A tleap script that builds the chain and sets N, CA, C and O, in Angstrom:
source leaprc.protein.ff14SB
mol = sequence {
  NMET LYS TRP LEU PHE ASP GLN ASN LEU SER
  TRP ARG LEU PRO LYS GLN LEU SER ASP LEU
  TYR PRO ASP SER ARG HIE ILE ARG GLU VAL
  GLY MET LYS GLU SER LEU ASP THR ASP ILE
  TRP ASN TYR ALA LYS ALA ASN GLY PHE VAL
  VAL VAL SER LYS ASP LEU ASP PHE GLN GLN
  ARG SER LEU LEU PHE GLY HIE PRO PRO LYS
  ILE VAL ARG LEU ARG VAL GLY ASN CYS THR
  VAL GLN THR ILE GLU SER LEU LEU ARG LYS
  TYR SER ALA LEU ILE HIE THR PHE GLU LEU
  ASP ALA LYS LYS SER TYR LEU VAL LEU CPRO
}
set mol.1.N position { 11.372 1.429 -2.028 }
set mol.1.CA position { 9.969 1.742 -1.926 }
set mol.1.C position { 9.515 1.460 -0.503 }
set mol.1.O position { 9.739 0.371 0.026 }
set mol.2.N position { 8.894 2.422 0.097 }
set mol.2.CA position { 8.349 2.184 1.432 }
set mol.2.C position { 6.825 2.272 1.362 }
set mol.2.O position { 6.250 3.147 0.715 }
set mol.3.N position { 6.215 1.345 2.044 }
set mol.3.CA position { 4.767 1.211 1.987 }
set mol.3.C position { 4.121 1.631 3.277 }
set mol.3.O position { 4.712 1.542 4.354 }
set mol.4.N position { 2.881 2.096 3.148 }
set mol.4.CA position { 2.025 2.367 4.285 }
set mol.4.C position { 0.831 1.423 4.157 }
set mol.4.O position { -0.035 1.609 3.302 }
set mol.5.N position { 0.801 0.410 5.018 }
set mol.5.CA position { -0.261 -0.588 4.977 }
set mol.5.C position { -1.514 -0.057 5.663 }
set mol.5.O position { -1.455 0.447 6.785 }
set mol.6.N position { -2.634 -0.174 4.987 }
set mol.6.CA position { -3.914 0.298 5.494 }
set mol.6.C position { -4.430 -0.612 6.606 }
set mol.6.O position { -3.924 -1.716 6.805 }
set mol.7.N position { -5.437 -0.134 7.320 }
set mol.7.CA position { -5.987 -0.860 8.462 }
set mol.7.C position { -6.611 -2.198 8.097 }
set mol.7.O position { -6.755 -3.062 8.962 }
set mol.8.N position { -6.987 -2.389 6.828 }
set mol.8.CA position { -7.581 -3.656 6.432 }
set mol.8.C position { -6.536 -4.736 6.136 }
set mol.8.O position { -6.875 -5.823 5.667 }
set mol.9.N position { -5.288 -4.435 6.407 }
set mol.9.CA position { -4.194 -5.399 6.266 }
set mol.9.C position { -3.484 -5.565 7.605 }
set mol.9.O position { -3.529 -4.676 8.455 }
set mol.10.N position { -2.845 -6.683 7.782 }
set mol.10.CA position { -2.213 -7.002 9.058 }
set mol.10.C position { -1.050 -6.070 9.384 }
set mol.10.O position { -0.275 -5.681 8.510 }
set mol.11.N position { -0.952 -5.728 10.655 }
set mol.11.CA position { 0.161 -4.916 11.159 }
set mol.11.C position { 1.474 -5.690 11.101 }
set mol.11.O position { 2.541 -5.097 11.258 }
set mol.12.N position { 1.418 -7.005 10.878 }
set mol.12.CA position { 2.644 -7.814 10.806 }
set mol.12.C position { 3.342 -7.742 9.452 }
set mol.12.O position { 4.522 -8.079 9.350 }
set mol.13.N position { 2.645 -7.315 8.429 }
set mol.13.CA position { 3.200 -7.329 7.074 }
set mol.13.C position { 4.466 -6.489 6.893 }
set mol.13.O position { 5.392 -6.952 6.227 }
set mol.14.N position { 4.554 -5.284 7.448 }
set mol.14.CA position { 5.802 -4.524 7.247 }
set mol.14.C position { 7.050 -5.285 7.688 }
set mol.14.O position { 8.067 -5.257 6.995 }
set mol.15.N position { 6.986 -5.946 8.806 }
set mol.15.CA position { 8.147 -6.707 9.279 }
set mol.15.C position { 8.394 -7.928 8.400 }
set mol.15.O position { 9.538 -8.229 8.062 }
set mol.16.N position { 7.327 -8.631 8.029 }
set mol.16.CA position { 7.479 -9.832 7.228 }
set mol.16.C position { 8.017 -9.536 5.830 }
set mol.16.O position { 8.642 -10.401 5.215 }
set mol.17.N position { 7.786 -8.350 5.332 }
set mol.17.CA position { 8.221 -7.985 3.980 }
set mol.17.C position { 9.382 -6.986 3.970 }
set mol.17.O position { 9.679 -6.383 2.938 }
set mol.18.N position { 10.029 -6.817 5.114 }
set mol.18.CA position { 11.081 -5.797 5.227 }
set mol.18.C position { 12.279 -6.061 4.318 }
set mol.18.O position { 13.020 -5.133 3.993 }
set mol.19.N position { 12.479 -7.312 3.904 }
set mol.19.CA position { 13.582 -7.599 2.986 }
set mol.19.C position { 13.326 -7.020 1.593 }
set mol.19.O position { 14.269 -6.666 0.885 }
set mol.20.N position { 12.060 -6.924 1.201 }
set mol.20.CA position { 11.709 -6.367 -0.109 }
set mol.20.C position { 11.304 -4.902 -0.052 }
set mol.20.O position { 11.581 -4.138 -0.976 }
set mol.21.N position { 10.657 -4.518 1.022 }
set mol.21.CA position { 10.100 -3.176 1.145 }
set mol.21.C position { 10.516 -2.559 2.480 }
set mol.21.O position { 9.687 -2.394 3.374 }
set mol.22.N position { 11.795 -2.222 2.613 }
set mol.22.CA position { 12.287 -1.662 3.883 }
set mol.22.C position { 11.632 -0.311 4.176 }
set mol.22.O position { 11.164 0.383 3.274 }
set mol.23.N position { 11.615 0.031 5.433 }
set mol.23.CA position { 11.065 1.302 5.903 }
set mol.23.C position { 9.551 1.412 5.748 }
set mol.23.O position { 8.994 2.504 5.856 }
set mol.24.N position { 8.881 0.283 5.494 }
set mol.24.CA position { 7.425 0.288 5.401 }
set mol.24.C position { 6.825 0.302 6.802 }
set mol.24.O position { 7.460 -0.114 7.771 }
set mol.25.N position { 5.593 0.787 6.887 }
set mol.25.CA position { 4.900 0.905 8.163 }
set mol.25.C position { 3.425 0.535 7.994 }
set mol.25.O position { 2.868 0.579 6.897 }
set mol.26.N position { 2.831 0.178 9.100 }
set mol.26.CA position { 1.382 -0.004 9.155 }
set mol.26.C position { 0.815 1.287 9.730 }
set mol.26.O position { 1.488 1.960 10.510 }
set mol.27.N position { -0.408 1.642 9.359 }
set mol.27.CA position { -0.939 2.918 9.834 }
set mol.27.C position { -1.014 2.992 11.350 }
set mol.27.O position { -0.940 4.081 11.919 }
set mol.28.N position { -1.158 1.862 12.005 }
set mol.28.CA position { -1.204 1.916 13.469 }
set mol.28.C position { 0.159 2.257 14.065 }
set mol.28.O position { 0.231 2.783 15.176 }
set mol.29.N position { 1.245 1.964 13.337 }
set mol.29.CA position { 2.592 2.307 13.810 }
set mol.29.C position { 2.853 3.808 13.778 }
set mol.29.O position { 3.717 4.312 14.495 }
set mol.30.N position { 2.104 4.513 12.947 }
set mol.30.CA position { 2.300 5.953 12.825 }
set mol.30.C position { 1.145 6.721 13.466 }
set mol.30.O position { 0.946 7.905 13.190 }
set mol.31.N position { 0.388 6.040 14.320 }
set mol.31.CA position { -0.673 6.687 15.077 }
set mol.31.C position { -1.911 7.032 14.277 }
set mol.31.O position { -2.620 7.982 14.610 }
set mol.32.N position { -2.186 6.264 13.210 }
set mol.32.CA position { -3.324 6.585 12.344 }
set mol.32.C position { -4.357 5.461 12.274 }
set mol.32.O position { -5.087 5.358 11.289 }
set mol.33.N position { -4.426 4.633 13.287 }
set mol.33.CA position { -5.307 3.454 13.275 }
set mol.33.C position { -6.764 3.805 12.971 }
set mol.33.O position { -7.423 3.060 12.245 }
set mol.34.N position { -7.275 4.880 13.486 }
set mol.34.CA position { -8.677 5.270 13.316 }
set mol.34.C position { -8.848 6.414 12.312 }
set mol.34.O position { -9.905 7.044 12.273 }
set mol.35.N position { -7.838 6.685 11.513 }
set mol.35.CA position { -7.862 7.850 10.632 }
set mol.35.C position { -8.722 7.651 9.394 }
set mol.35.O position { -8.956 6.529 8.947 }
set mol.36.N position { -9.183 8.763 8.858 }
set mol.36.CA position { -9.934 8.765 7.611 }
set mol.36.C position { -8.986 8.550 6.437 }
set mol.36.O position { -7.790 8.823 6.530 }
set mol.37.N position { -9.540 8.054 5.330 }
set mol.37.CA position { -8.736 7.833 4.126 }
set mol.37.C position { -8.018 9.103 3.685 }
set mol.37.O position { -6.872 9.046 3.238 }
set mol.38.N position { -8.679 10.240 3.807 }
set mol.38.CA position { -8.064 11.513 3.421 }
set mol.38.C position { -6.801 11.787 4.233 }
set mol.38.O position { -5.790 12.229 3.687 }
set mol.39.N position { -6.862 11.525 5.531 }
set mol.39.CA position { -5.696 11.746 6.391 }
set mol.39.C position { -4.568 10.781 6.055 }
set mol.39.O position { -3.397 11.162 6.052 }
set mol.40.N position { -4.924 9.525 5.772 }
set mol.40.CA position { -3.919 8.525 5.387 }
set mol.40.C position { -3.267 8.932 4.066 }
set mol.40.O position { -2.047 8.858 3.919 }
set mol.41.N position { -4.079 9.355 3.121 }
set mol.41.CA position { -3.588 9.825 1.814 }
set mol.41.C position { -2.587 10.967 2.003 }
set mol.41.O position { -1.490 10.937 1.446 }
set mol.42.N position { -2.969 11.960 2.783 }
set mol.42.CA position { -2.103 13.120 2.995 }
set mol.42.C position { -0.815 12.745 3.715 }
set mol.42.O position { 0.251 13.264 3.384 }
set mol.43.N position { -0.900 11.852 4.692 }
set mol.43.CA position { 0.297 11.400 5.402 }
set mol.43.C position { 1.241 10.677 4.437 }
set mol.43.O position { 2.445 10.932 4.428 }
set mol.44.N position { 0.686 9.778 3.631 }
set mol.44.CA position { 1.508 9.035 2.663 }
set mol.44.C position { 2.165 9.995 1.666 }
set mol.44.O position { 3.342 9.851 1.335 }
set mol.45.N position { 1.413 10.944 1.207 }
set mol.45.CA position { 1.939 11.927 0.248 }
set mol.45.C position { 3.071 12.739 0.857 }
set mol.45.O position { 4.108 12.941 0.226 }
set mol.46.N position { 2.871 13.200 2.077 }
set mol.46.CA position { 3.866 14.049 2.743 }
set mol.46.C position { 5.127 13.297 3.142 }
set mol.46.O position { 6.188 13.901 3.300 }
set mol.47.N position { 5.018 11.976 3.307 }
set mol.47.CA position { 6.141 11.195 3.822 }
set mol.47.C position { 6.701 10.166 2.840 }
set mol.47.O position { 7.501 9.315 3.229 }
set mol.48.N position { 6.295 10.233 1.585 }
set mol.48.CA position { 6.878 9.397 0.550 }
set mol.48.C position { 6.499 7.921 0.608 }
set mol.48.O position { 7.296 7.061 0.232 }
set mol.49.N position { 5.286 7.621 1.078 }
set mol.49.CA position { 4.827 6.236 1.140 }
set mol.49.C position { 3.963 5.884 -0.064 }
set mol.49.O position { 3.331 6.753 -0.664 }
set mol.50.N position { 3.944 4.602 -0.409 }
set mol.50.CA position { 2.975 4.009 -1.316 }
set mol.50.C position { 1.920 3.372 -0.420 }
set mol.50.O position { 2.268 2.600 0.474 }
set mol.51.N position { 0.648 3.670 -0.634 }
set mol.51.CA position { -0.421 3.096 0.175 }
set mol.51.C position { -0.776 1.725 -0.369 }
set mol.51.O position { -1.007 1.560 -1.567 }
set mol.52.N position { -0.816 0.737 0.524 }
set mol.52.CA position { -1.218 -0.617 0.169 }
set mol.52.C position { -2.520 -0.904 0.905 }
set mol.52.O position { -2.585 -0.798 2.129 }
set mol.53.N position { -3.559 -1.269 0.153 }
set mol.53.CA position { -4.877 -1.420 0.751 }
set mol.53.C position { -5.738 -2.374 -0.063 }
set mol.53.O position { -5.477 -2.625 -1.239 }
set mol.54.N position { -6.762 -2.896 0.583 }
set mol.54.CA position { -7.824 -3.630 -0.108 }
set mol.54.C position { -8.957 -2.682 -0.482 }
set mol.54.O position { -9.891 -3.076 -1.182 }
set mol.55.N position { -8.883 -1.467 -0.032 }
set mol.55.CA position { -9.944 -0.474 -0.132 }
set mol.55.C position { -9.998 0.160 -1.523 }
set mol.55.O position { -9.018 0.748 -1.979 }
set mol.56.N position { -11.132 0.038 -2.184 }
set mol.56.CA position { -11.322 0.627 -3.504 }
set mol.56.C position { -11.266 2.157 -3.456 }
set mol.56.O position { -10.953 2.796 -4.460 }
set mol.57.N position { -11.566 2.741 -2.305 }
set mol.57.CA position { -11.569 4.200 -2.184 }
set mol.57.C position { -10.223 4.827 -2.542 }
set mol.57.O position { -10.178 5.901 -3.143 }
set mol.58.N position { -9.137 4.167 -2.179 }
set mol.58.CA position { -7.816 4.719 -2.508 }
set mol.58.C position { -7.564 4.692 -4.009 }
set mol.58.O position { -6.980 5.627 -4.555 }
set mol.59.N position { -7.999 3.632 -4.679 }
set mol.59.CA position { -7.853 3.563 -6.130 }
set mol.59.C position { -8.668 4.683 -6.783 }
set mol.59.O position { -8.191 5.332 -7.714 }
set mol.60.N position { -9.878 4.908 -6.305 }
set mol.60.CA position { -10.712 5.971 -6.862 }
set mol.60.C position { -10.098 7.347 -6.611 }
set mol.60.O position { -10.118 8.211 -7.486 }
set mol.61.N position { -9.560 7.541 -5.426 }
set mol.61.CA position { -8.890 8.811 -5.109 }
set mol.61.C position { -7.698 9.027 -6.051 }
set mol.61.O position { -7.434 10.148 -6.487 }
set mol.62.N position { -6.998 7.957 -6.351 }
set mol.62.CA position { -5.859 8.031 -7.257 }
set mol.62.C position { -6.292 8.443 -8.667 }
set mol.62.O position { -5.601 9.208 -9.340 }
set mol.63.N position { -7.440 7.927 -9.101 }
set mol.63.CA position { -7.965 8.310 -10.409 }
set mol.63.C position { -8.332 9.795 -10.459 }
set mol.63.O position { -8.183 10.444 -11.495 }
set mol.64.N position { -8.809 10.319 -9.344 }
set mol.64.CA position { -9.189 11.728 -9.276 }
set mol.64.C position { -7.995 12.667 -9.168 }
set mol.64.O position { -7.944 13.699 -9.838 }
set mol.65.N position { -7.035 12.302 -8.320 }
set mol.65.CA position { -5.960 13.227 -7.973 }
set mol.65.C position { -4.583 12.849 -8.503 }
set mol.65.O position { -3.649 13.646 -8.408 }
set mol.66.N position { -4.442 11.660 -9.054 }
set mol.66.CA position { -3.121 11.222 -9.501 }
set mol.66.C position { -2.231 10.897 -8.315 }
set mol.66.O position { -2.714 10.566 -7.233 }
set mol.67.N position { -0.957 10.993 -8.525 }
set mol.67.CA position { -0.017 10.684 -7.450 }
set mol.67.C position { 0.990 11.810 -7.302 }
set mol.67.O position { 1.137 12.600 -8.235 }
set mol.68.N position { 1.665 11.924 -6.225 }
set mol.68.CA position { 1.735 10.989 -5.104 }
set mol.68.C position { 0.517 11.103 -4.199 }
set mol.68.O position { -0.202 12.101 -4.252 }
set mol.69.N position { 0.281 10.107 -3.380 }
set mol.69.CA position { 1.006 8.849 -3.296 }
set mol.69.C position { 0.498 7.854 -4.338 }
set mol.69.O position { -0.614 7.972 -4.853 }
set mol.70.N position { 1.328 6.897 -4.624 }
set mol.70.CA position { 0.908 5.789 -5.465 }
set mol.70.C position { 0.120 4.811 -4.603 }
set mol.70.O position { 0.258 4.781 -3.381 }
set mol.71.N position { -0.714 4.010 -5.273 }
set mol.71.CA position { -1.586 3.072 -4.583 }
set mol.71.C position { -1.379 1.662 -5.142 }
set mol.71.O position { -1.354 1.455 -6.355 }
set mol.72.N position { -1.234 0.701 -4.230 }
set mol.72.CA position { -1.271 -0.718 -4.600 }
set mol.72.C position { -2.533 -1.264 -3.958 }
set mol.72.O position { -2.644 -1.321 -2.733 }
set mol.73.N position { -3.483 -1.664 -4.791 }
set mol.73.CA position { -4.743 -2.212 -4.290 }
set mol.73.C position { -4.730 -3.727 -4.435 }
set mol.73.O position { -4.471 -4.262 -5.513 }
set mol.74.N position { -5.011 -4.399 -3.340 }
set mol.74.CA position { -5.066 -5.854 -3.339 }
set mol.74.C position { -6.520 -6.272 -3.477 }
set mol.74.O position { -7.343 -6.017 -2.598 }
set mol.75.N position { -6.817 -6.909 -4.577 }
set mol.75.CA position { -8.188 -7.333 -4.859 }
set mol.75.C position { -8.363 -8.780 -4.393 }
set mol.75.O position { -8.471 -9.712 -5.191 }
set mol.76.N position { -8.385 -8.920 -3.094 }
set mol.76.CA position { -8.550 -10.233 -2.469 }
set mol.76.C position { -9.577 -10.104 -1.349 }
set mol.76.O position { -9.755 -9.028 -0.778 }
set mol.77.N position { -10.237 -11.190 -1.046 }
set mol.77.CA position { -11.185 -11.191 0.062 }
set mol.77.C position { -10.465 -11.485 1.359 }
set mol.77.O position { -9.263 -11.255 1.490 }
set mol.78.N position { -11.210 -11.991 2.302 }
set mol.78.CA position { -10.599 -12.393 3.567 }
set mol.78.C position { -9.634 -13.540 3.317 }
set mol.78.O position { -9.997 -14.550 2.715 }
set mol.79.N position { -8.429 -13.379 3.772 }
set mol.79.CA position { -7.419 -14.415 3.590 }
set mol.79.C position { -6.357 -14.255 4.669 }
set mol.79.O position { -6.362 -13.281 5.423 }
set mol.80.N position { -5.471 -15.198 4.731 }
set mol.80.CA position { -4.446 -15.186 5.768 }
set mol.80.C position { -3.361 -14.143 5.461 }
set mol.80.O position { -3.204 -13.687 4.328 }
set mol.81.N position { -2.636 -13.794 6.497 }
set mol.81.CA position { -1.498 -12.890 6.349 }
set mol.81.C position { -0.473 -13.524 5.412 }
set mol.81.O position { 0.140 -12.828 4.602 }
set mol.82.N position { -0.286 -14.820 5.514 }
set mol.82.CA position { 0.669 -15.524 4.660 }
set mol.82.C position { 0.267 -15.446 3.187 }
set mol.82.O position { 1.126 -15.355 2.311 }
set mol.83.N position { -1.037 -15.482 2.918 }
set mol.83.CA position { -1.505 -15.366 1.540 }
set mol.83.C position { -1.169 -13.990 0.973 }
set mol.83.O position { -0.708 -13.878 -0.163 }
set mol.84.N position { -1.400 -12.942 1.767 }
set mol.84.CA position { -1.062 -11.578 1.334 }
set mol.84.C position { 0.441 -11.440 1.135 }
set mol.84.O position { 0.890 -10.873 0.139 }
set mol.85.N position { 1.215 -11.957 2.079 }
set mol.85.CA position { 2.668 -11.898 1.947 }
set mol.85.C position { 3.124 -12.602 0.678 }
set mol.85.O position { 3.951 -12.070 -0.062 }
set mol.86.N position { 2.596 -13.785 0.419 }
set mol.86.CA position { 2.966 -14.544 -0.787 }
set mol.86.C position { 2.606 -13.780 -2.055 }
set mol.86.O position { 3.378 -13.764 -3.014 }
set mol.87.N position { 1.442 -13.152 -2.063 }
set mol.87.CA position { 1.009 -12.367 -3.209 }
set mol.87.C position { 1.968 -11.215 -3.483 }
set mol.87.O position { 2.359 -10.987 -4.628 }
set mol.88.N position { 2.341 -10.499 -2.447 }
set mol.88.CA position { 3.242 -9.355 -2.615 }
set mol.88.C position { 4.656 -9.788 -3.001 }
set mol.88.O position { 5.357 -9.063 -3.707 }
set mol.89.N position { 5.063 -10.939 -2.550 }
set mol.89.CA position { 6.371 -11.479 -2.976 }
set mol.89.C position { 6.308 -11.937 -4.438 }
set mol.89.O position { 7.226 -11.676 -5.215 }
set mol.90.N position { 5.239 -12.608 -4.797 }
set mol.90.CA position { 5.074 -13.125 -6.167 }
set mol.90.C position { 5.139 -11.991 -7.199 }
set mol.90.O position { 5.729 -12.147 -8.268 }
set mol.91.N position { 4.534 -10.866 -6.869 }
set mol.91.CA position { 4.455 -9.749 -7.813 }
set mol.91.C position { 5.496 -8.659 -7.543 }
set mol.91.O position { 5.340 -7.533 -8.016 }
set mol.92.N position { 6.533 -8.969 -6.807 }
set mol.92.CA position { 7.499 -7.937 -6.419 }
set mol.92.C position { 8.172 -7.261 -7.619 }
set mol.92.O position { 8.408 -6.053 -7.576 }
set mol.93.N position { 8.483 -7.990 -8.670 }
set mol.93.CA position { 9.115 -7.364 -9.840 }
set mol.93.C position { 8.146 -6.385 -10.505 }
set mol.93.O position { 8.542 -5.283 -10.885 }
set mol.94.N position { 6.892 -6.778 -10.647 }
set mol.94.CA position { 5.876 -5.902 -11.223 }
set mol.94.C position { 5.669 -4.670 -10.349 }
set mol.94.O position { 5.522 -3.559 -10.856 }
set mol.95.N position { 5.660 -4.870 -9.048 }
set mol.95.CA position { 5.471 -3.767 -8.104 }
set mol.95.C position { 6.620 -2.767 -8.194 }
set mol.95.O position { 6.388 -1.558 -8.199 }
set mol.96.N position { 7.842 -3.252 -8.264 }
set mol.96.CA position { 8.995 -2.351 -8.360 }
set mol.96.C position { 8.998 -1.603 -9.695 }
set mol.96.O position { 9.378 -0.433 -9.744 }
set mol.97.N position { 8.583 -2.259 -10.769 }
set mol.97.CA position { 8.474 -1.596 -12.066 }
set mol.97.C position { 7.415 -0.495 -12.013 }
set mol.97.O position { 7.618 0.605 -12.528 }
set mol.98.N position { 6.292 -0.808 -11.385 }
set mol.98.CA position { 5.220 0.174 -11.204 }
set mol.98.C position { 5.729 1.395 -10.444 }
set mol.98.O position { 5.444 2.528 -10.829 }
set mol.99.N position { 6.466 1.173 -9.386 }
set mol.99.CA position { 6.965 2.271 -8.562 }
set mol.99.C position { 7.856 3.219 -9.359 }
set mol.99.O position { 7.882 4.420 -9.088 }
set mol.100.N position { 8.578 2.695 -10.328 }
set mol.100.CA position { 9.487 3.509 -11.132 }
set mol.100.C position { 8.800 4.228 -12.294 }
set mol.100.O position { 9.373 5.143 -12.885 }
set mol.101.N position { 7.574 3.815 -12.622 }
set mol.101.CA position { 6.841 4.395 -13.748 }
set mol.101.C position { 6.197 5.713 -13.319 }
set mol.101.O position { 5.271 5.726 -12.508 }
set mol.102.N position { 6.690 6.804 -13.865 }
set mol.102.CA position { 6.222 8.131 -13.465 }
set mol.102.C position { 4.790 8.418 -13.895 }
set mol.102.O position { 4.177 9.356 -13.386 }
set mol.103.N position { 4.246 7.642 -14.811 }
set mol.103.CA position { 2.894 7.895 -15.326 }
set mol.103.C position { 1.812 7.149 -14.568 }
set mol.103.O position { 0.657 7.575 -14.575 }
set mol.104.N position { 2.152 6.055 -13.918 }
set mol.104.CA position { 1.132 5.228 -13.275 }
set mol.104.C position { 0.905 5.637 -11.822 }
set mol.104.O position { 1.845 5.876 -11.065 }
set mol.105.N position { -0.383 5.708 -11.459 }
set mol.105.CA position { -0.761 6.116 -10.109 }
set mol.105.C position { -1.159 4.946 -9.226 }
set mol.105.O position { -0.963 4.990 -8.012 }
set mol.106.N position { -1.719 3.894 -9.826 }
set mol.106.CA position { -2.168 2.772 -9.023 }
set mol.106.C position { -1.927 1.453 -9.733 }
set mol.106.O position { -1.831 1.383 -10.959 }
set mol.107.N position { -1.834 0.423 -8.931 }
set mol.107.CA position { -1.632 -0.944 -9.417 }
set mol.107.C position { -2.622 -1.827 -8.675 }
set mol.107.O position { -2.740 -1.747 -7.452 }
set mol.108.N position { -3.329 -2.668 -9.414 }
set mol.108.CA position { -4.294 -3.588 -8.814 }
set mol.108.C position { -3.743 -5.007 -8.934 }
set mol.108.O position { -3.359 -5.447 -10.018 }
set mol.109.N position { -3.709 -5.716 -7.802 }
set mol.109.CA position { -3.243 -7.093 -7.757 }
set mol.109.C position { -4.336 -7.979 -7.172 }
set mol.109.O position { -5.081 -7.467 -6.336 }
set mol.110.N position { -4.504 -9.188 -7.501 }
set mol.110.CA position { -3.962 -9.882 -8.667 }
set mol.110.C position { -4.727 -9.556 -9.918 }
set mol.110.O position { -4.398 -10.060 -10.992 }
savepdb mol mol.pdb
quit
């Protein structure tokens, strides 16, 4: 599973989580730092990414259009990069199960 981390998450996360989610990228790594959600959605869809975001808009878009791309929404406030990393590691089995489920479009954590 490769992830596309949204702008509201740290650009350091792809490297820190590369053991679990190889080939993941932050939107700034792919030249989309200032892009609209629609452009991020289309890029993720075209390139096989799961979008990871704190943004409710992606979850709503998923409800309207289904997948791809799949969405992992982190329902957390302002917190450290380490807290986000720990959360994604803690739920890694659930996340991988979600990725394999052809019927599910989005996952909300925690």
